[in-house]
N, C-alpha and C positions, 0 to 999 in steps of 0.2 A: 839365469842371471844372478850374480852374487848379490847378497844382501849388503846394504851399505850402513845399516843400523849399527850404532856403537853398542856392542853386546856387553860392555863393562860399565855402562852408564847407570845401572841400577839393578834391582833383582832380575834374574834371568826370566822368571815366569812373566813378569810385567813386560819385558822386552819382547818375548815371544808373542805375547798377546797383541801388543801394539804392531809388531812387524807383520802379523798375519791378518790384521783387522780388515784390510781392503778385500782380500780373497774371501774371508769369512762372510763379509757383507754380500759379496757377489753370489756366494752359495745360498745364503738365506733368502735372497731376493731373485733367485732364478725363476724362470717362467713356470717350471714344474712346481716349485715350492710355493710360489704365489697362488697357483691354482689349488693346490692341496689345502693350504692354510685358509684360503678364501672360501672353502667349502664347495668348490666347483666340481669335484671329482666324485665318482662312485666309489664304493668300498673296493671294487676291483682295481681302481686307479691307485689307491694306497697299497693294495696287495702287491702290485708290480714293484713298488719301492721295497717292501718287506722282503721280497724274493732277492733283490739285489743285495740288500743288507746281509742276507744269509751267506752269500758267497764272499762278501767283503770281510765279515767278522770271522768266517772260517779261516781266511788268510791271516788275519791279525792274531787270532787265538792259537793258530798253529805256530806262528812265530813266538807267541808268548810261552807256549809249552817248551820250545827249544831254548828259550832264553831265561827260563825261570831261575836257573842257578847262576846266571851272569851277575857279577857283583854290582853292576850299575843297572842294567835293564831289569834285573830281577826285582828291584825295589818298586817297579811300576806294574808288576804282575799281581793283580788282586783277584783272588778266586771269586769274591763277591761281585766283581764287575762282569764276570763271564756272561756273554749274551747268547751264545749259541743254543743252550737248552731252552731259553725263553723263545727264541726265534723258531725253533723246531715246533714248540707247542702252538705258537701263533700260526705257522704255516699249515699245520694240521687242521686248525680251525678255519683259516681263510681259504685254503686251496682244497683240502680234503685229505683223507688218510693215505692216499697214494702220492702225496705231493712230491716226494723225492724222485719219483719217476717222471714227473712232468715239468718241474721248474728248470729253467736254464738261465745262465747269466747273459746279460747283454755284452756286446763286444767291449764297451767302455768299462764294464764291471770286470771283465777278464783282464783288461790292461791294468786296472786298479789293483786287483789281487796280485798280479805279477809284480807290480811295483812294490807292494808291501813286502813280498818275499825277497825281492832284490835288496831293498833298503834295509831290511832287518839283519843284514850281515854285520851290523855294528849297533851298539846300544842306542845311539842317538837317532838313527834312522827308524828303528822300531818305535822309540818314544814319540817321534814326530807324528807317526800315523796313529799311535795309541792316543795321544793327547788330542789330536784333531777330532777323532770320533767320540771317545768316551766322555770327555768333559762336556762336549756339546749335547750328548744324549741326556746327561744328568740334569743339565740346565734347560736349554732351549727345547730339547726333545719333549719336555713335559707339556709344551703347547700342543704337540701332536697327540699326546696321550689324552688331553682334555677334549681335543677335536674328535677323536675316535669315540670317546664316551658320549659326547653331546650329540654329534651328528649321526653316528652309526650305531649307537648303543652297544659299543664293544668295550666292555669294562674289565674283562679278565683275559681268557684266551683270545688272541687277536691283537692285544695291546700289551702283552707281558714284556715285550722288549723294552718298554719305557718304565717298567716297575723296578725301582732300586731300593726296595725296602730293607735289603740286607746291609745297606751301607750305614744305616742309622742316620745321623745328621749329614745331609748332603753338603751344606756349607762347610762343615768341619772336614769332611772328606776332601773337598776341593782345596781347602787351605792346606791340608797335609800333602796333597798332590803337588801343589805349587812349591811347598817347601822342599820336596824331593827334587823338583826341577832346579831350584835355587842352589841346592847343596851338591848336586851331582858333579863329579870331578871332570867335567869336560873342559878342554882348553878353549880359548877364545875362538880359534879357528873351527873347532868342533861345534861350538854353540852356533856359529854362523852357518855351518853346514846343516845343523839340525833345523834352524829357521828356514833355510832354503827347502828342505825336505817337507817341512810342515806346509809351506806354501804349495808345493807339489801335491801334497795330500788333499788340500782344499781344491786344487784344480782337478784332481781325479774325481772328487765328489761332484764338482760342477759338470764335468763331462758326463757322468751318469745322469744327473738331473736333466741335462740338455737332451740326452738320448730319450729319456722318459718323456720329455716335453714333445718330442716328435710323434708320440702316440696319443696325445691328449684327446684328440677327437673321438677316440675309441672308448674313452673312460670318463666322458662328461656325465655329471649327475643328471638324472632325468628332471 
């Protein structure tokens, strides 16, 4: 469904945030995330999410590699944001040394990864998915990092996905990212299309959370 927000009424980063707020809130308050953040799950219950993130970030970072030299998308490709190396170390700790042979994406995760690949045929589509995941990890993801440390005593390997020490000042990085959004040379129609894709990205996340929620009885904390 087309977005009706006036994309020229203010800074684009603010418009993007406002336009995706409802979908963002639905993702944050999904059944799975409520259970995780409420401390209701075993560590294995969190591990299921980490496995799905591996396949999602594999898709996003493959797109980033392809678009690194793109004059617009390339400005959103930050080496210090790359999450796959951290996820690989986390899964070795959480699953075991042979994790690559055992982990599998959920059907919703496969659809999400396919959407990332399809959307990344233009800069705005790539940025929509990049923005949706990485800015959330830098900010709200720190709640999960503290949960892993407090409830499961996982402070290094196992929670490295949420460590962004290479960024320096996280608020400064986010401000710079928003400035890149504001100054990118997308037309009004392209900005509306990017907003639509960002909403799709949130819906993809919600679909993964919903599928994980269907497994909750297997991963309730004792």
